[in-house]
C-alpha positions as CSV (number, residue, x, y, z in Angstrom):
1,X,-46.0,-146.4,-270.0
2,X,-45.5,-150.0,-271.5
3,X,-42.5,-152.0,-270.5
4,X,-41.1,-151.6,-274.1
5,X,-40.9,-148.0,-273.9
6,X,-39.5,-148.1,-270.4
7,X,-36.7,-150.6,-271.3
8,X,-35.8,-148.3,-274.4
9,X,-35.6,-145.3,-272.4
10,X,-34.1,-145.8,-269.0
11,X,-30.6,-145.8,-270.3
12,X,-31.1,-142.5,-272.1
13,X,-33.0,-141.0,-269.0
14,X,-30.2,-141.9,-266.5
15,X,-27.4,-140.3,-268.5
16,X,-29.4,-137.4,-269.3
17,X,-30.0,-136.7,-265.8
18,X,-26.5,-137.6,-264.7
19,X,-25.0,-135.3,-267.4
20,X,-23.6,-138.4,-269.2
21,X,-26.2,-139.7,-271.7
22,X,-25.6,-141.2,-275.1
23,X,-21.8,-140.6,-275.2
24,X,-20.2,-138.2,-277.8
25,X,-16.7,-139.6,-277.7
26,X,-14.0,-137.1,-278.1
27,X,-11.4,-138.1,-280.6
28,X,-8.2,-139.9,-279.3
29,X,-5.3,-137.4,-279.5
30,X,-3.0,-137.9,-282.4
31,X,-0.2,-140.4,-281.8
32,X,-2.5,-142.5,-279.3
33,X,-3.9,-145.6,-281.0
34,X,-7.5,-146.5,-280.3
35,X,-6.3,-150.0,-279.2
36,X,-2.7,-149.7,-277.8
37,X,-0.6,-152.6,-276.6
38,X,-0.3,-153.1,-272.7
39,X,1.7,-150.1,-271.3
40,X,5.3,-151.2,-270.9
41,X,8.3,-149.4,-269.8
42,X,9.8,-149.2,-273.3
43,X,6.7,-147.5,-274.6
44,X,5.7,-145.8,-271.5
45,X,7.0,-142.4,-272.3
46,X,5.5,-142.5,-275.8
47,X,1.9,-143.2,-275.4
48,X,0.8,-144.3,-272.0
49,X,1.9,-141.1,-270.0
50,X,0.5,-137.7,-271.1
51,X,3.5,-136.0,-269.7
52,X,6.4,-138.3,-270.2
53,X,9.1,-137.1,-272.5
54,X,12.0,-139.3,-272.0
55,X,12.2,-143.2,-272.6
56,X,14.8,-145.3,-270.4
57,X,17.6,-146.7,-272.3
58,X,18.1,-150.0,-270.4
59,X,15.9,-152.3,-268.2
60,X,16.7,-153.1,-264.7
61,X,19.0,-155.9,-263.6
62,X,18.7,-156.7,-259.8
63,X,15.9,-156.5,-257.3
64,X,15.7,-153.7,-254.8
65,X,17.1,-154.0,-251.3
66,X,13.5,-153.3,-249.9
67,X,10.3,-155.2,-250.7
68,X,8.0,-153.2,-253.0
69,X,5.3,-151.6,-251.1
70,X,1.9,-153.1,-251.7
71,X,-0.8,-151.1,-253.1
72,X,-3.6,-149.7,-251.0
73,X,-6.2,-152.5,-250.8
74,X,-9.1,-151.4,-252.8
75,X,-12.5,-152.7,-252.4
76,X,-12.9,-156.2,-254.0
77,X,-15.8,-157.8,-255.8
78,X,-15.7,-161.0,-257.8
79,X,-18.6,-160.0,-260.0
80,X,-20.5,-156.9,-260.9
81,X,-23.6,-156.2,-258.9
82,X,-26.5,-157.0,-260.9
83,X,-29.7,-154.9,-261.0
84,X,-32.3,-156.6,-258.8
85,X,-35.5,-157.9,-260.6
86,X,-38.5,-156.1,-259.6
87,X,-41.9,-157.8,-259.8
88,X,-44.1,-155.3,-257.9
89,X,-47.3,-154.3,-259.8
90,X,-48.5,-152.3,-261.5
91,X,-45.3,-150.5,-262.6
92,X,-43.3,-152.5,-265.1
93,X,-39.8,-153.6,-264.0
94,X,-37.2,-151.2,-265.3
95,X,-34.9,-152.8,-267.7
96,X,-31.0,-152.7,-267.5
97,X,-29.7,-150.2,-270.1
98,X,-29.0,-152.3,-273.2
99,X,-25.1,-151.3,-273.6
100,X,-22.5,-153.5,-275.2
101,X,-19.3,-154.0,-273.2
102,X,-16.7,-151.6,-274.2
103,X,-14.3,-154.3,-274.9
104,X,-16.5,-155.7,-277.4
105,X,-17.1,-152.5,-279.2
106,X,-13.7,-151.5,-280.1
107,X,-12.1,-152.9,-283.2
108,X,-8.9,-154.7,-282.2
109,X,-10.1,-155.8,-278.7
110,X,-8.8,-152.7,-277.0
111,X,-10.9,-150.4,-274.6
112,X,-10.7,-146.6,-274.3
113,X,-11.4,-144.8,-271.2
114,X,-14.5,-143.2,-272.9
115,X,-16.1,-146.8,-273.2
116,X,-15.2,-147.7,-269.7
117,X,-16.7,-144.6,-268.3
118,X,-19.8,-145.0,-270.3
119,X,-20.3,-148.5,-269.2
120,X,-19.9,-147.6,-265.6
121,X,-22.5,-144.9,-265.8
122,X,-25.1,-147.1,-267.5
123,X,-24.7,-150.3,-265.3
124,X,-23.3,-149.1,-261.9
125,X,-26.1,-149.9,-259.3
126,X,-25.3,-146.9,-257.2
127,X,-26.2,-144.7,-260.0
128,X,-29.4,-146.5,-260.7
129,X,-30.3,-146.0,-257.0
130,X,-29.8,-142.4,-257.2
131,X,-31.8,-142.1,-260.3
132,X,-34.8,-143.9,-258.6
133,X,-34.6,-141.6,-255.7
134,X,-34.6,-138.7,-258.2
135,X,-37.8,-140.2,-259.7
136,X,-39.4,-140.7,-256.5
137,X,-38.9,-136.9,-255.7
138,X,-40.4,-136.0,-259.0
139,X,-43.7,-137.9,-257.8
140,X,-43.2,-136.2,-254.3
141,X,-43.7,-132.9,-255.7
142,X,-46.6,-134.0,-257.6
143,X,-48.2,-135.3,-254.3
144,X,-47.7,-131.6,-253.0
145,X,-49.2,-130.0,-256.1
146,X,-52.3,-132.1,-255.7
147,X,-53.3,-129.8,-252.8
148,X,-54.1,-127.1,-255.2
149,X,-56.6,-129.3,-257.2
150,X,-60.1,-129.9,-256.2
151,X,-61.0,-133.0,-254.3
152,X,-64.2,-135.0,-255.4
153,X,-65.7,-137.4,-253.0
154,X,-68.7,-139.9,-253.4
155,X,-70.4,-141.3,-250.3
156,X,-73.3,-143.9,-250.3
157,X,-74.9,-145.3,-247.2
158,X,-77.8,-147.3,-246.1
159,X,-79.1,-147.7,-242.6
160,X,-82.1,-147.5,-240.1
161,X,-82.9,-144.5,-238.1
162,X,-84.8,-144.0,-234.8
163,X,-86.3,-140.8,-233.3
164,X,-87.9,-140.4,-230.0
165,X,-89.8,-137.6,-227.9
166,X,-91.2,-136.1,-230.8
167,X,-93.8,-133.2,-230.5
168,X,-97.2,-134.0,-231.0
169,X,-99.0,-137.4,-230.6
170,X,-96.4,-139.5,-232.1
171,X,-93.8,-140.1,-229.5
172,X,-91.4,-142.2,-231.6
173,X,-90.7,-143.3,-235.3
174,X,-88.4,-145.3,-237.2
175,X,-87.5,-145.8,-241.0
176,X,-84.9,-147.1,-243.4
177,X,-82.5,-144.3,-244.4
178,X,-80.7,-144.9,-247.7
179,X,-78.9,-142.1,-249.6
180,X,-75.9,-140.9,-251.3
181,X,-74.1,-137.5,-252.1
182,X,-71.2,-136.1,-254.1
183,X,-69.0,-133.5,-252.7
184,X,-66.5,-131.2,-254.2
185,X,-63.9,-129.2,-252.3
186,X,-61.5,-126.6,-253.7
187,X,-58.8,-125.0,-251.5
188,X,-59.0,-121.2,-251.4
189,X,-56.3,-120.4,-248.7
190,X,-54.4,-122.2,-246.2
191,X,-51.8,-119.6,-245.1
192,X,-49.6,-120.7,-248.0
193,X,-48.9,-124.0,-246.6
194,X,-49.6,-126.0,-249.7
195,X,-47.5,-123.7,-251.8
196,X,-44.6,-123.9,-249.4
197,X,-45.1,-127.8,-249.5
198,X,-44.7,-127.7,-253.3
199,X,-41.7,-125.4,-253.0
200,X,-40.1,-127.6,-250.4
201,X,-40.7,-130.8,-252.5
202,X,-39.3,-129.0,-255.4
203,X,-36.0,-128.2,-253.8
204,X,-35.8,-131.8,-252.3
205,X,-36.3,-132.9,-256.0
206,X,-33.4,-130.4,-257.0
207,X,-31.2,-131.9,-254.2
208,X,-31.8,-135.5,-255.3
209,X,-30.9,-134.2,-259.0
210,X,-27.5,-133.0,-257.8
211,X,-27.0,-136.1,-255.7
212,X,-27.4,-138.0,-258.9
213,X,-24.8,-135.8,-260.6
214,X,-22.5,-136.0,-257.7
215,X,-22.7,-139.9,-257.8
216,X,-22.2,-139.9,-261.5
217,X,-19.1,-137.8,-261.1
218,X,-17.8,-139.9,-258.3
219,X,-18.5,-143.2,-260.3
220,X,-16.9,-141.8,-263.3
221,X,-13.8,-140.8,-261.3
222,X,-13.6,-144.1,-259.8
223,X,-13.7,-145.8,-263.2
224,X,-11.0,-143.5,-264.4
225,X,-9.0,-144.2,-261.3
226,X,-9.5,-148.0,-261.8
227,X,-8.5,-147.6,-265.5
228,X,-5.3,-145.7,-264.6
229,X,-4.5,-148.1,-261.8
230,X,-4.8,-151.1,-264.1
231,X,-2.2,-149.4,-266.5
232,X,-0.1,-148.5,-263.6
233,X,0.3,-151.9,-261.9
234,X,0.5,-153.7,-265.3
235,X,3.6,-151.4,-265.9
236,X,4.9,-152.0,-262.3
237,X,4.4,-155.9,-262.7
238,X,6.2,-155.8,-266.0
239,X,9.2,-153.8,-264.4
240,X,9.4,-156.3,-261.5
241,X,9.1,-159.4,-264.0
242,X,11.9,-157.9,-266.1
243,X,13.9,-157.2,-263.0
244,X,13.5,-160.9,-261.8
245,X,14.4,-162.4,-265.2
246,X,17.6,-160.1,-265.6
247,X,18.4,-160.9,-261.9
248,X,18.5,-164.6,-263.0
249,X,21.0,-163.8,-265.7
250,X,23.1,-162.1,-263.2
251,X,23.1,-165.1,-260.8
252,X,23.8,-167.5,-263.7
253,X,27.0,-165.4,-264.6
254,X,28.3,-165.3,-261.1
255,X,27.6,-169.1,-260.7
256,X,29.6,-169.7,-263.8
257,X,32.3,-167.5,-262.5
258,X,32.3,-169.2,-259.0
259,X,32.4,-172.8,-260.7
260,X,35.3,-171.9,-262.9
261,X,37.2,-170.6,-260.0
262,X,37.3,-167.0,-260.9
263,X,34.5,-165.7,-258.7
264,X,33.7,-166.0,-255.0
265,X,30.9,-168.2,-253.5
266,X,29.8,-165.4,-251.3
267,X,28.9,-163.4,-254.3
268,X,26.8,-166.2,-255.3
269,X,25.2,-166.3,-252.1
270,X,24.6,-162.5,-252.3
271,X,23.1,-162.7,-255.8
272,X,20.9,-165.6,-254.8
273,X,19.6,-163.5,-251.8
274,X,18.8,-160.7,-254.2
275,X,17.0,-163.1,-256.5
276,X,14.8,-164.3,-253.7
277,X,13.9,-160.7,-252.9
278,X,13.2,-159.9,-256.6
279,X,10.8,-163.0,-256.5
280,X,9.1,-161.4,-253.6
281,X,8.7,-158.1,-255.3
282,X,7.2,-159.8,-258.4
283,X,4.6,-161.6,-256.3
284,X,3.7,-158.4,-254.5
285,X,3.3,-156.4,-257.7
286,X,1.2,-159.4,-259.1
287,X,-0.9,-159.3,-256.0
288,X,-1.3,-155.6,-256.4
289,X,-2.5,-156.3,-260.1
290,X,-5.0,-158.7,-258.9
291,X,-6.5,-156.2,-256.4
292,X,-6.8,-153.5,-258.9
293,X,-8.3,-155.8,-261.3
294,X,-10.8,-156.9,-259.0
295,X,-11.6,-153.2,-258.2
296,X,-11.9,-152.4,-261.8
297,X,-14.6,-155.2,-262.3
298,X,-16.5,-153.8,-259.1
299,X,-16.4,-150.3,-260.4
300,X,-17.3,-150.8,-264.1
301,X,-19.2,-154.1,-264.0
302,X,-17.0,-155.5,-266.7
303,X,-14.0,-157.7,-266.9
304,X,-10.6,-156.1,-267.2
305,X,-9.8,-155.8,-270.9
306,X,-6.6,-157.4,-272.2
307,X,-5.4,-154.1,-274.0
308,X,-6.0,-150.5,-272.8
309,X,-5.9,-147.4,-275.0
310,X,-3.6,-144.6,-273.8
311,X,-5.2,-142.4,-271.2
312,X,-6.2,-138.9,-273.0
313,X,-4.4,-135.8,-272.1
314,X,-6.5,-133.4,-270.1
315,X,-3.8,-130.7,-269.4
316,X,-5.5,-128.1,-271.5
317,X,-8.9,-128.7,-269.5
318,X,-7.2,-127.3,-266.2
319,X,-6.8,-123.6,-265.4
320,X,-3.5,-122.0,-266.0
321,X,-3.0,-120.2,-262.7
322,X,-6.2,-119.8,-260.8
323,X,-6.6,-117.1,-258.1
324,X,-9.3,-119.1,-256.3
325,X,-11.8,-122.0,-256.7
326,X,-15.0,-120.1,-256.6
327,X,-16.2,-121.3,-260.1
328,X,-15.4,-125.0,-259.2
329,X,-17.4,-124.7,-255.9
330,X,-20.4,-123.0,-257.6
331,X,-20.6,-126.1,-260.1
332,X,-19.8,-128.9,-257.7
333,X,-22.9,-131.1,-257.3
334,X,-22.4,-132.0,-253.6
335,X,-22.4,-128.3,-252.6
336,X,-25.3,-127.4,-254.7
337,X,-27.3,-130.4,-253.5
338,X,-26.7,-129.2,-249.8
339,X,-27.8,-125.6,-250.9
340,X,-31.0,-126.9,-252.3
341,X,-31.7,-128.9,-249.0
342,X,-31.2,-125.7,-247.1
343,X,-33.8,-123.9,-249.2
344,X,-36.0,-126.9,-249.0
345,X,-35.8,-126.7,-245.0
346,X,-36.6,-122.8,-245.4
347,X,-39.7,-123.7,-247.4
348,X,-40.6,-126.3,-244.8
349,X,-40.5,-123.8,-242.1
350,X,-42.8,-121.4,-244.0
351,X,-45.3,-124.5,-244.4
352,X,-45.3,-124.9,-240.6
353,X,-46.4,-121.4,-240.2
354,X,-49.4,-122.0,-242.3
355,X,-50.8,-124.1,-239.5
356,X,-51.5,-120.8,-237.5
357,X,-53.5,-119.4,-240.2
358,X,-57.4,-120.3,-241.0
359,X,-58.2,-122.4,-244.0
360,X,-60.8,-121.5,-246.4
361,X,-62.5,-123.9,-248.8
362,X,-65.2,-123.8,-251.5
363,X,-67.5,-126.7,-251.1
364,X,-70.3,-127.9,-253.4
365,X,-72.4,-131.1,-252.6
366,X,-75.4,-132.9,-254.0
367,X,-77.3,-135.9,-253.1
368,X,-80.4,-137.8,-252.1
369,X,-81.5,-138.7,-248.5
370,X,-84.6,-139.9,-246.7
371,X,-84.5,-137.4,-243.9
372,X,-88.1,-138.3,-242.6
373,X,-90.4,-141.2,-242.6
374,X,-93.1,-141.5,-245.3
375,X,-93.4,-141.4,-249.0
376,X,-93.2,-137.7,-249.2
377,X,-89.6,-137.5,-247.8
378,X,-88.5,-140.5,-250.0
379,X,-85.3,-139.6,-252.1
380,X,-85.3,-136.0,-251.4
381,X,-82.5,-134.4,-253.3
382,X,-80.5,-131.6,-251.7
383,X,-77.7,-129.5,-253.3
384,X,-75.7,-126.7,-251.6
385,X,-72.8,-124.5,-252.3
386,X,-70.7,-122.8,-249.5
387,X,-67.5,-121.3,-248.4
388,X,-66.1,-123.1,-245.3
389,X,-63.7,-121.6,-242.9
390,X,-61.8,-123.9,-240.4
391,X,-59.5,-122.6,-237.7
392,X,-57.7,-124.7,-235.4
393,X,-57.7,-123.4,-231.8
394,X,-55.7,-126.0,-229.8
395,X,-53.8,-129.1,-231.1
396,X,-51.7,-129.9,-227.9
397,X,-49.0,-127.5,-228.9
398,X,-48.1,-129.6,-232.0
399,X,-47.9,-126.7,-234.3
400,X,-45.5,-124.6,-232.2
401,X,-43.3,-127.8,-231.7
402,X,-43.5,-128.4,-235.6
403,X,-42.3,-124.8,-236.1
404,X,-39.5,-125.0,-233.7
405,X,-38.4,-128.4,-235.4
406,X,-38.4,-127.0,-238.9
407,X,-36.3,-124.0,-237.7
408,X,-33.8,-126.5,-236.1
409,X,-33.6,-128.5,-239.5
410,X,-32.9,-125.2,-241.3
411,X,-30.0,-124.5,-238.9
412,X,-28.7,-128.2,-239.5
413,X,-29.1,-127.9,-243.2
414,X,-27.0,-124.7,-243.2
415,X,-24.3,-126.2,-241.2
416,X,-24.3,-129.3,-243.5
417,X,-23.9,-126.9,-246.5
418,X,-20.9,-125.0,-244.8
419,X,-19.0,-128.0,-244.0
420,X,-19.7,-129.6,-247.3
421,X,-18.5,-126.6,-249.1
422,X,-15.2,-126.6,-246.9
423,X,-14.5,-130.2,-247.6
424,X,-14.8,-129.7,-251.3
425,X,-12.6,-126.8,-251.1
426,X,-10.0,-128.8,-249.1
427,X,-10.3,-131.7,-251.8
428,X,-9.7,-128.9,-254.7
429,X,-6.8,-127.6,-252.8
430,X,-5.2,-130.8,-252.1
431,X,-5.6,-132.0,-255.8
432,X,-4.3,-128.7,-257.3
433,X,-1.4,-129.0,-254.9
434,X,-0.7,-132.5,-255.9
435,X,-0.7,-131.4,-259.6
436,X,1.8,-128.6,-259.1
437,X,4.0,-131.0,-256.8
438,X,4.1,-133.7,-259.5
439,X,4.7,-131.1,-262.2
440,X,7.6,-129.9,-260.5
441,X,8.8,-133.3,-259.5
442,X,8.8,-135.1,-262.8
443,X,11.8,-133.4,-264.5
444,X,13.9,-134.4,-261.5
445,X,12.5,-137.9,-261.4
446,X,13.3,-138.2,-265.2
447,X,16.9,-136.9,-264.8
448,X,17.4,-139.1,-261.8
449,X,16.4,-142.3,-263.9
450,X,18.6,-141.1,-266.8
451,X,21.6,-140.5,-264.7
452,X,21.1,-143.7,-262.8
453,X,20.7,-145.7,-266.1
454,X,24.2,-144.2,-267.2
455,X,25.8,-145.1,-263.9
456,X,24.3,-148.6,-264.0
457,X,25.7,-149.3,-267.5
458,X,29.3,-147.9,-266.5
459,X,29.2,-150.1,-263.4
460,X,28.3,-153.2,-265.3
461,X,31.2,-152.7,-267.7
462,X,33.6,-152.0,-264.7
463,X,32.2,-155.1,-262.8
464,X,33.1,-157.3,-265.9
465,X,36.8,-156.2,-265.6
466,X,36.9,-156.3,-261.7
467,X,36.9,-152.6,-261.0
468,X,33.5,-152.9,-259.3
469,X,32.1,-155.2,-256.7
470,X,28.9,-157.2,-257.0
471,X,27.6,-155.1,-254.2
472,X,28.3,-151.9,-256.1
473,X,26.4,-153.3,-259.1
474,X,23.5,-154.6,-257.1
475,X,23.0,-151.3,-255.3
476,X,23.1,-149.4,-258.5
477,X,20.5,-151.8,-259.9
478,X,18.5,-151.1,-256.8
479,X,18.6,-147.4,-257.1
480,X,17.7,-147.6,-261.0
481,X,14.7,-149.9,-260.2
482,X,13.4,-147.6,-257.6
483,X,13.9,-144.6,-259.7
484,X,11.8,-146.2,-262.5
485,X,9.1,-147.2,-260.0
486,X,9.2,-143.7,-258.6
487,X,8.8,-142.2,-262.2
488,X,6.1,-144.6,-263.3
489,X,4.1,-143.8,-260.1
490,X,4.4,-140.1,-260.5
491,X,3.3,-140.1,-264.1
492,X,0.2,-142.0,-263.1
493,X,-0.4,-140.0,-259.9
494,X,-0.4,-136.9,-262.1
495,X,-2.9,-138.1,-264.3
496,X,-5.1,-139.2,-261.4
497,X,-4.8,-135.9,-259.6
498,X,-5.8,-134.0,-263.0
499,X,-8.9,-136.1,-263.4
500,X,-9.8,-135.8,-259.6
501,X,-9.6,-132.0,-259.9
502,X,-11.8,-132.0,-263.0
503,X,-14.3,-134.4,-261.1
504,X,-14.4,-131.9,-258.2
505,X,-15.1,-129.0,-260.6
506,X,-17.9,-131.1,-262.4
507,X,-15.9,-131.0,-265.6
508,X,-14.8,-134.6,-265.9
509,X,-17.5,-135.9,-268.1
510,X,-17.1,-132.8,-270.6
511,X,-13.4,-133.4,-270.6
512,X,-14.1,-136.9,-271.8
513,X,-16.3,-135.8,-274.4
514,X,-19.4,-137.3,-272.8
515,X,-22.5,-135.0,-272.6
516,X,-26.2,-135.3,-272.0
517,X,-28.6,-136.1,-274.7
518,X,-31.1,-133.5,-273.6
519,X,-31.3,-131.1,-270.6
520,X,-33.3,-132.5,-267.7
521,X,-32.4,-130.0,-265.1
522,X,-35.3,-129.2,-262.8
523,X,-36.9,-125.8,-263.0
524,X,-36.1,-125.0,-259.4
525,X,-32.5,-124.8,-260.5
526,X,-33.0,-121.0,-261.4
527,X,-34.1,-120.3,-257.9
528,X,-31.1,-121.7,-256.1
529,X,-29.3,-119.0,-254.2
530,X,-25.5,-119.6,-254.5
531,X,-24.4,-116.2,-253.5
532,X,-20.7,-114.9,-253.1
533,X,-21.3,-114.7,-249.4
534,X,-21.8,-118.5,-249.3
535,X,-18.7,-119.1,-251.3
536,X,-16.7,-116.9,-249.0
537,X,-17.6,-119.2,-246.1
538,X,-15.6,-122.0,-247.8
539,X,-12.5,-120.0,-247.7
540,X,-11.7,-120.6,-251.4
541,X,-8.0,-120.2,-251.5
542,X,-5.4,-121.5,-253.8
543,X,-2.4,-123.3,-252.0
544,X,0.8,-121.4,-252.3
545,X,3.2,-123.3,-254.6
546,X,6.1,-121.1,-254.1
547,X,7.8,-123.6,-251.7
548,X,7.4,-126.2,-254.4
549,X,9.9,-124.2,-256.7
550,X,13.4,-125.7,-257.0
551,X,16.1,-124.1,-254.9
552,X,19.8,-123.8,-254.9
553,X,22.4,-123.3,-252.1
554,X,24.6,-120.1,-252.2
555,X,27.6,-120.6,-249.9
556,X,28.9,-117.6,-248.1
557,X,32.5,-116.8,-247.1
558,X,34.0,-118.1,-244.0
559,X,31.7,-118.9,-241.2
560,X,28.6,-117.4,-243.1
561,X,25.7,-119.8,-243.3
562,X,24.6,-120.7,-246.7
563,X,21.5,-119.2,-248.1
564,X,18.6,-121.0,-249.9
565,X,17.4,-119.2,-253.0
566,X,15.0,-120.0,-255.8
567,X,16.6,-121.7,-258.8
568,X,13.8,-120.9,-261.3
569,X,15.7,-118.1,-262.8
570,X,18.6,-120.3,-263.5
571,X,16.7,-123.1,-264.8
572,X,17.2,-124.1,-268.6
573,X,14.4,-123.8,-271.0
574,X,11.8,-126.4,-270.7
575,X,12.3,-126.4,-266.7
576,X,14.7,-129.4,-266.8
577,X,18.0,-129.6,-265.1
């Protein structure tokens, strides 16, 4: 293959194998612009969050009493990892897929999540490594298939030969002995060793294919998470910055009142301390934003765009009320990869048994040889056709040891498949539990934010006329700030949990409208035995969400203890209280 053809096809092949080739982008839902402004609290409930329905009416004033919690430190990288240059001959160096940066491909300078995921799939070096592993496994099966084809060997030689103790008068003789021959060998039977080797290499190839899919899903999920976190911490940084500026105004008002003799100096000291804490919170959120920006660059291989389009809604891609996760487990690439490795190990065990069988080959050869001195024997041509049987009688116990080794490898592969299946089942259950928990919590978080906003507004008016102390106002501002941070995190956490569940079910890329240009699934995929008994070993159960339902307290009479009963039946329409 010429370098030009390889350069133009690498990008298509990688994404075709990973289930994410040339992207077919799903249309952005109505009401979500292709290049939205940076998410802010004022427009948060309108476009950035797929589940928010209420918009706060006022901005926070004072900093919280506690320092904002730093974000979990993501892995940092100052620059995207470049694909290493390859100079080995004779294969041409694979070129990096020619893909324009998503930030340059969108009118208006904004980036969509589709472009970010596509750029990640095309440029991430981990996906490229899995792709080359898969390509290597393709050639590995070709190596095994070569055992079915004839072998043709040519041999030429030149030397001198001596013979002694010959019968008759001549006791010895010597002569030059040149010659050559051509031999053809065709395997007839080897105890099914070669066919088992081909089957083993085929399932190993299938395992590498699913490893590529699993890595693509993981990298796509990482790109989505980086995209969501970038939006999240831009919002949180904006909240902290607004909080700091409004806190400056509060301190200015308190200072003016103290200078005029109306206020007390201790109030100014208290407001100044809260301003310092607000500054710390702003610095913390800015540091968190820097961390997720570095993580975005590492995962996607591109700089963080100035503007981000709203994350698309995927609520309709999730099951309504699943009874189990069997379908998700059957489609999870990690589980399928381990099942393919198990069947490869079983084929390897059959290959090891072939060493105990005789080997039959068809052999045909022809050549010239000076087998005796004298001109009469010069360049004598001989040809022969024969069936050769070879049978090993003893090899130091190596064949028996090899058979025991492959049996243990099969047991290990089965255990790896089982614990991988359990891990995926746990991840599915945890993600689904988080989705249900956040769905149940969001109405109460919204109500808390709305109610606290009203209380803060009332306290501010009462503080102006002296009915509330500065401490009352600052504590209310603290509660409002925390309620808005909690609501912001919950909205983004719900998005992340939904995308994670889709990734574990191998549905993330289809949900984003990204599909393969052509089907490159290996033919061994039809022989993969993912039975119901295998799924049962994973204990595929859905977590009970009954305890997540809202409750109310019914008080008894006298000393009768209160009872906690579900409040769902009394909840108003829409699930909000």
